[in-house]
C-alpha positions as CSV (number, residue, x, y, z in Angstrom):
1,M,0.0,0.0,0.0
2,I,2.8,2.4,0.9
3,L,4.6,1.6,-2.4
4,E,1.4,2.0,-4.4
5,N,0.8,5.4,-2.8
6,F,4.4,6.5,-3.5
7,I,4.3,5.5,-7.1
8,S,0.9,7.2,-7.6
9,I,2.2,10.4,-6.0
10,I,5.2,10.5,-8.2
11,L,3.0,10.0,-11.3
12,A,0.7,12.8,-10.2
13,L,3.4,15.3,-9.2
14,A,5.7,14.7,-12.2
15,P,3.6,16.5,-14.8
16,V,2.6,19.3,-12.4
17,I,6.3,20.1,-11.8
18,L,7.3,19.8,-15.4
19,G,4.3,21.8,-16.5
20,A,5.1,24.6,-14.1
21,V,8.7,24.7,-15.1
22,W,7.8,24.7,-18.9
23,Q,5.2,27.4,-18.4
24,V,7.9,29.9,-17.4
25,S,10.7,28.6,-19.6
26,R,11.6,29.5,-23.1
27,I,11.4,26.0,-24.6
28,S,10.3,26.0,-28.2
29,P,6.6,25.1,-28.8
30,V,7.6,22.1,-31.0
31,R,10.0,20.7,-28.3
32,L,7.5,21.3,-25.5
33,K,4.8,19.5,-27.5
34,T,7.1,16.5,-28.0
35,L,8.0,16.5,-24.3
36,G,4.4,16.8,-23.3
37,L,3.4,13.8,-25.4
38,A,6.3,11.8,-24.0
39,V,5.2,12.6,-20.4
40,V,1.7,11.4,-21.1
41,V,3.0,8.2,-22.6
42,F,5.2,7.7,-19.5
43,L,2.2,8.2,-17.2
44,A,0.3,5.7,-19.2
45,G,3.1,3.2,-18.8
46,G,3.1,3.9,-15.1
47,M,-0.6,3.3,-14.8
48,V,-0.2,0.0,-16.7
49,M,2.6,-1.0,-14.2
50,M,0.3,-0.1,-11.2
51,Q,-2.5,-2.2,-12.7
52,S,-0.2,-5.1,-13.1
53,A,1.4,-4.9,-9.7
54,F,-1.5,-3.7,-7.5
55,G,-4.7,-4.2,-9.5
56,L,-6.5,-0.8,-9.8
57,E,-10.3,-0.8,-9.4
58,R,-12.2,-0.7,-12.6
59,P,-13.7,2.8,-12.3
60,V,-10.2,4.2,-11.4
61,L,-8.7,2.5,-14.4
62,L,-11.4,3.7,-16.8
63,L,-11.4,7.3,-15.6
64,T,-7.6,7.7,-15.5
65,G,-7.3,6.1,-18.9
66,A,-9.9,8.5,-20.3
67,V,-8.0,11.5,-18.8
68,L,-4.6,10.3,-20.1
69,L,-6.1,9.8,-23.6
70,S,-7.7,13.2,-23.6
71,G,-4.4,14.8,-22.4
72,F,-2.5,13.1,-25.2
73,C,-5.0,14.1,-27.9
74,S,-5.2,17.7,-26.6
75,I,-1.4,18.2,-26.7
76,L,-1.1,16.4,-30.0
77,G,-3.7,18.8,-31.5
78,Q,-1.9,22.0,-30.5
79,G,-0.3,24.2,-33.1
80,D,3.3,25.5,-33.0
81,T,2.9,29.0,-31.7
82,T,3.6,30.5,-28.3
83,E,0.1,30.4,-26.9
84,P,-0.3,26.6,-27.6
85,A,3.0,26.0,-25.9
86,N,1.6,27.6,-22.7
87,V,-1.6,25.6,-23.2
88,S,0.4,22.4,-23.3
89,A,2.1,23.3,-20.1
90,S,-1.3,24.0,-18.5
91,I,-2.6,20.7,-19.7
92,L,0.3,18.9,-17.9
93,I,-0.4,20.8,-14.6
94,V,-4.1,20.1,-14.7
95,L,-3.4,16.5,-15.7
96,G,-1.2,15.9,-12.7
97,L,-3.6,17.4,-10.2
98,G,-6.4,15.4,-11.7
99,L,-4.6,12.2,-11.5
100,G,-3.8,12.9,-7.9
101,V,-7.6,13.2,-7.3
102,L,-8.5,10.0,-9.1
103,F,-5.7,7.9,-7.7
104,H,-6.2,8.7,-4.0
105,Q,-9.0,8.6,-1.5
106,G,-9.1,10.5,1.8
107,L,-6.9,13.4,2.8
108,L,-4.3,13.0,0.0
109,G,-7.0,13.0,-2.8
110,R,-8.6,16.1,-1.2
111,L,-5.3,17.9,-1.1
112,F,-4.9,17.4,-4.9
113,L,-8.5,18.5,-5.4
114,I,-7.9,21.7,-3.4
115,G,-4.8,22.3,-5.6
116,L,-6.9,21.8,-8.7
117,L,-9.6,24.2,-7.5
118,G,-7.0,26.7,-6.4
119,Y,-5.5,26.5,-9.9
120,V,-8.9,27.3,-11.4
121,L,-9.3,30.2,-9.1
122,T,-5.9,31.7,-10.1
123,T,-6.9,31.3,-13.7
124,F,-10.0,33.3,-13.2
125,N,-8.0,35.9,-11.3
126,R,-5.6,36.4,-14.2
127,G,-8.5,36.7,-16.6
128,K,-10.0,39.7,-14.5
129,S,-13.4,39.1,-15.9
130,N,-16.3,41.0,-14.5
131,S,-19.1,38.8,-15.9
132,I,-21.9,37.9,-13.6
133,R,-21.2,34.1,-14.1
134,E,-17.7,34.4,-12.9
135,K,-18.7,36.5,-9.9
136,L,-20.9,33.6,-8.9
137,V,-18.2,31.1,-9.7
138,F,-15.7,32.5,-7.3
139,P,-17.7,31.9,-4.1
140,H,-18.9,28.5,-5.5
141,L,-15.3,27.3,-5.8
142,V,-14.4,28.7,-2.4
143,V,-17.2,26.7,-0.9
144,A,-16.0,23.6,-2.8
145,I,-12.5,24.0,-1.4
146,I,-13.9,24.4,2.2
147,L,-16.1,21.3,1.8
148,A,-13.3,19.3,0.1
149,I,-11.1,19.5,3.2
150,S,-13.8,19.5,5.8
151,S,-15.4,16.3,4.4
152,I,-12.4,14.4,5.7
153,F,-13.0,15.4,9.3
154,I,-16.8,15.7,9.6
155,G,-19.1,12.7,10.0
156,E,-22.4,11.7,8.4
157,P,-24.7,13.1,7.3
158,L,-22.6,16.4,6.8
159,G,-19.9,14.5,5.0
160,L,-22.4,13.0,2.6
161,F,-23.8,16.4,1.7
162,A,-20.3,17.8,1.3
163,G,-19.5,14.9,-1.2
164,L,-22.8,15.5,-2.9
165,F,-22.0,19.2,-3.4
166,L,-18.7,18.3,-5.0
167,A,-20.4,15.6,-7.2
168,V,-23.0,18.0,-8.6
169,T,-20.3,20.6,-9.2
170,F,-17.9,18.3,-11.1
171,L,-20.7,16.2,-12.7
172,P,-22.6,19.4,-13.3
173,L,-26.3,19.9,-12.7
174,A,-27.9,23.3,-12.9
175,P,-27.6,25.5,-11.0
176,F,-24.3,24.0,-9.8
177,H,-22.9,24.0,-13.4
178,L,-21.5,27.6,-13.4
179,P,-17.9,26.6,-12.6
180,F,-17.9,24.0,-15.3
181,V,-19.3,26.4,-17.9
182,A,-16.9,29.2,-16.9
183,V,-13.8,26.9,-17.1
184,I,-14.8,25.7,-20.6
185,E,-15.5,29.2,-21.8
186,N,-12.2,30.6,-20.6
187,A,-10.0,27.7,-21.7
188,K,-7.7,28.4,-24.6
189,G,-7.0,26.1,-27.5
190,T,-7.4,22.4,-26.9
191,L,-7.4,22.9,-23.1
192,S,-11.2,23.2,-23.3
193,S,-11.4,19.6,-24.6
194,F,-9.2,18.3,-21.8
195,W,-11.1,20.2,-19.1
196,I,-14.4,18.5,-20.2
197,V,-12.9,15.0,-19.8
198,L,-11.1,15.7,-16.5
199,W,-13.9,17.7,-14.9
200,L,-16.5,14.9,-15.6
201,A,-14.0,12.2,-14.6
202,I,-13.6,13.9,-11.1
203,G,-17.4,14.2,-10.9
204,L,-17.9,10.5,-11.7
205,S,-15.3,9.6,-9.1
206,E,-17.0,11.7,-6.5
207,L,-20.4,10.2,-7.3
208,N,-18.9,6.7,-7.3
209,G,-17.9,7.3,-3.7
210,I,-21.3,8.4,-2.4
211,H,-23.9,6.7,-4.6
212,S,-24.5,3.8,-2.2
213,L,-25.2,6.3,0.6
214,L,-27.9,8.2,-1.2
215,T,-31.4,7.6,0.3
216,S,-34.6,7.2,-1.8
217,E,-35.8,10.7,-0.8
218,M,-32.4,12.1,-2.0
219,L,-32.7,10.2,-5.2
220,S,-36.2,11.6,-5.8
221,G,-34.9,15.1,-5.3
222,I,-31.9,14.5,-7.5
223,G,-34.2,13.1,-10.3
224,L,-36.3,16.3,-10.2
225,L,-33.2,18.4,-10.4
226,A,-31.8,16.3,-13.2
227,L,-35.0,16.9,-15.2
228,A,-34.9,20.7,-14.6
229,S,-31.2,20.7,-15.5
230,A,-31.8,18.8,-18.8
231,V,-34.6,21.2,-19.8
232,Y,-32.5,24.3,-19.0
233,A,-29.3,23.0,-20.7
234,S,-31.2,21.9,-23.9
235,M,-32.8,25.3,-24.2
236,A,-29.4,27.0,-23.6
237,C,-27.9,25.0,-26.5
238,L,-30.6,26.2,-28.9
239,G,-29.8,29.8,-28.2
240,Q,-26.0,29.6,-27.8
241,P,-23.9,30.9,-30.7
242,K,-20.5,30.3,-29.2
243,S,-19.0,26.9,-29.8
244,N,-17.4,26.4,-26.4
245,L,-20.6,27.4,-24.5
246,F,-22.7,25.2,-26.9
247,V,-20.7,22.1,-26.1
248,A,-20.7,22.9,-22.4
249,S,-24.4,23.2,-22.3
250,A,-24.8,20.0,-24.3
251,T,-22.6,18.2,-21.8
252,V,-24.7,19.5,-18.8
253,A,-27.8,18.2,-20.6
254,H,-26.4,14.7,-21.2
255,V,-25.0,14.5,-17.7
256,A,-28.5,14.8,-16.3
257,L,-29.1,11.3,-17.5
258,V,-26.4,9.9,-15.3
259,W,-28.1,11.5,-12.3
260,G,-31.7,10.6,-13.4
261,L,-30.9,6.9,-13.8
262,L,-29.4,6.5,-10.3
263,D,-32.9,5.6,-9.0
264,V,-33.4,2.9,-11.7
265,F,-30.0,1.2,-11.9
266,S,-28.4,0.6,-8.6
267,S,-24.9,-0.5,-9.5
268,F,-23.4,2.8,-10.6
269,P,-19.8,1.6,-11.0
270,E,-20.9,-0.9,-13.7
271,W,-23.0,1.4,-16.0
272,G,-22.6,5.0,-14.8
273,V,-18.8,5.3,-15.0
274,S,-18.8,3.8,-18.6
275,F,-21.6,6.1,-19.8
276,G,-20.1,9.1,-18.1
277,V,-16.8,8.5,-19.8
278,A,-18.5,8.1,-23.1
279,V,-20.2,11.5,-22.6
280,A,-16.9,13.1,-21.6
281,L,-14.9,11.7,-24.5
282,L,-17.6,12.5,-27.1
283,M,-18.1,16.1,-26.0
284,G,-14.3,16.5,-25.7
285,G,-14.0,15.3,-29.3
286,V,-16.7,17.8,-30.5
287,I,-15.0,20.8,-28.8
288,L,-11.6,19.6,-29.9
289,A,-12.7,19.7,-33.5
290,F,-14.0,23.2,-33.1
291,S,-10.7,24.3,-31.4
292,F,-8.8,23.3,-34.6
293,V,-11.0,25.5,-36.7
294,R,-10.6,28.3,-34.1
295,Q,-6.8,27.9,-34.3
296,R,-6.9,28.5,-38.0
297,Y,-9.5,31.4,-38.3
298,G,-10.1,32.7,-34.7
299,W,-13.7,31.5,-35.2
300,N,-15.9,30.6,-32.2
301,I,-19.4,31.5,-33.5
302,L,-21.6,28.7,-34.9
303,G,-22.7,29.6,-38.5
304,K,-19.9,32.0,-39.2
305,L,-18.1,29.5,-41.4
306,P,-20.7,27.2,-43.0
307,G,-20.0,24.5,-45.5
308,L,-16.8,23.2,-43.9
309,A,-17.4,19.6,-45.1
310,S,-16.6,20.5,-48.7
311,P,-13.2,22.3,-48.4
312,M,-12.3,20.4,-45.2
313,P,-13.5,16.8,-45.9
314,R,-11.6,15.3,-42.8
315,F,-13.3,17.9,-40.5
316,G,-16.6,17.2,-42.1
317,M,-16.3,13.4,-41.7
318,V,-15.4,13.6,-38.0
319,M,-18.2,16.0,-37.3
320,V,-20.7,13.8,-39.0
321,F,-19.6,10.8,-37.0
322,L,-19.4,12.8,-33.7
323,V,-22.9,14.2,-34.2
324,S,-24.4,10.8,-35.3
325,F,-22.9,9.2,-32.1
326,A,-24.1,12.1,-30.0
327,M,-27.7,11.8,-31.2
328,F,-27.9,8.2,-29.9
329,L,-25.8,8.7,-26.8
330,P,-28.8,8.7,-24.4
331,L,-29.7,5.2,-25.6
332,F,-26.3,3.9,-24.5
333,S,-27.0,4.8,-20.9
334,T,-30.0,2.5,-20.9
335,F,-28.1,-0.1,-22.8
336,S,-25.3,-0.1,-20.3
337,G,-27.6,-0.3,-17.3
338,L,-29.6,-3.2,-18.7
339,R,-26.4,-5.0,-19.7
340,F,-24.8,-4.9,-16.3
341,M,-27.6,-5.2,-13.9
342,E,-31.3,-5.7,-13.1
343,T,-33.6,-2.7,-12.6
344,T,-34.8,-2.0,-9.2
345,A,-38.3,-1.2,-8.1
346,T,-39.2,2.4,-8.4
347,H,-42.4,4.3,-7.9
348,G,-44.5,5.4,-10.9
349,G,-43.8,9.1,-10.5
350,G,-40.1,8.4,-10.5
351,M,-40.4,6.4,-13.8
352,V,-42.4,9.1,-15.5
353,M,-39.9,11.7,-14.4
354,L,-37.1,9.6,-15.7
355,L,-38.9,9.0,-19.1
356,I,-39.4,12.8,-19.5
357,T,-35.7,13.5,-18.7
358,F,-34.7,10.8,-21.3
359,L,-37.0,12.3,-23.9
360,V,-35.8,15.9,-23.2
361,V,-32.1,14.9,-23.5
362,W,-32.6,12.6,-26.6
363,L,-35.0,14.8,-28.6
364,G,-33.4,18.0,-27.6
365,G,-29.9,16.6,-28.5
366,G,-31.2,15.5,-31.9
367,W,-32.5,19.0,-32.5
368,Y,-29.6,21.1,-31.4
369,F,-26.9,18.8,-32.7
370,S,-28.4,18.5,-36.1
371,R,-28.8,22.3,-36.2
372,M,-25.2,22.7,-35.2
373,L,-24.1,20.3,-37.9
374,H,-26.1,22.2,-40.6
375,Q,-24.4,25.5,-39.4
376,T,-20.9,24.1,-39.7
377,A,-20.5,21.2,-42.1
378,F,-23.1,22.1,-44.6
379,G,-24.2,25.3,-46.4
380,Q,-22.6,27.7,-48.8
381,V,-18.8,27.8,-48.7
382,R,-17.3,31.3,-48.2
383,S,-15.0,32.4,-51.0
384,D,-12.9,34.8,-48.9
385,V,-11.6,32.1,-46.5
386,P,-8.3,30.1,-47.2
387,Y,-9.5,26.7,-46.0
388,T,-7.1,24.2,-44.7
389,D,-8.3,20.7,-43.7
390,L,-7.3,18.9,-40.5
391,R,-3.8,17.6,-40.3
392,K,-3.2,13.9,-39.8
393,G,-2.4,14.5,-36.1
394,E,-5.6,16.5,-35.6
395,F,-7.7,13.9,-37.4
396,F,-6.2,11.1,-35.3
397,A,-6.8,13.0,-32.0
398,V,-10.5,13.5,-32.7
399,S,-10.9,9.9,-34.1
400,A,-9.3,8.4,-31.0
401,L,-11.7,10.2,-28.6
402,L,-14.6,9.1,-30.8
403,I,-13.5,5.5,-30.9
404,F,-12.9,5.2,-27.2
405,A,-16.2,6.9,-26.5
406,A,-17.9,4.2,-28.5
407,Y,-15.9,1.5,-26.7
408,S,-16.8,2.9,-23.3
409,G,-20.5,3.5,-24.1
410,L,-21.2,0.2,-26.0
411,I,-18.6,-2.4,-25.1
412,H,-16.9,-1.7,-21.8
């Protein structure tokens, strides 16, 4: 146990230290990108070694694997300018802190979580934004930090409520979704894609730790909140012109299904983690594809560059596959639940609420994703734009996220 903790601490701290050093150094972007990819490969090797020697739990293995894959793809997709170099360093810092949270339970895991939340707060401070959303985010994150450390020392039921607050923050339900949305909105380059995967992975880990303690009354309240969150997020998608905020809202809508199904499928580690990882990787893939276009043209408004499938066939192909998968994603949650366990008895009102939530997420997703696809992949091509298709590395990065999302949602 001591050796396992020592190795996991080294794996978590190594990218944090290297990222911090590289963020203030003058290493060339190309070299930093290569080193960043090498670090992620090294961490993956370390995780394989830990699995072979100590046998990691299935949820931990799946969540850390998703985070490492997303980190690799996010760094791989970065360009060769100064700003992406800083983004790659930030990805390493966040990756290390996130791995520390996922690897460890108790005080050590909470210390890494506090470090991650503190890093988010300093990022908002540097941004000096005066938006109402970020004014609300700051006290939310402060409360999360306080609860993260106090949950170690307080008993039940306060400890359960502290864990639940952290879970609805990282596996975001409205109105606790504001930190998640703000992080995705402010993230530069491909960091937005990595944040989606890491943020949801931490939320799934938190929920995995408390799901068995939730009472039927709490599950009923959560189901109602999940329905309200699904309706709100789906409506937000329809009126959201910015790509980052569109994907963030779509993620909140689909996460509502994870919470809504807790009262139906009791064995959350079997179905919930797999479905949650599929959501994270898929949404990470969508926003990663958008970030490649933004790197080229500075574009982040849906509909500003229509018809991309014609001059950018690789981009068009991955977007069609991503959207097609996203439209059927709500079905995978039910498929996973039925595959791994039997349903539990629920009252009629709860089943009706769950059915409505499912229909809101499924039909709403089909509406706003098809609308987004029409605004980007199809339509009249602009003659004043020098189009450049996705490079092989970019195409591979998005494809890898899509393939592993399908694996997690359908097979794992």
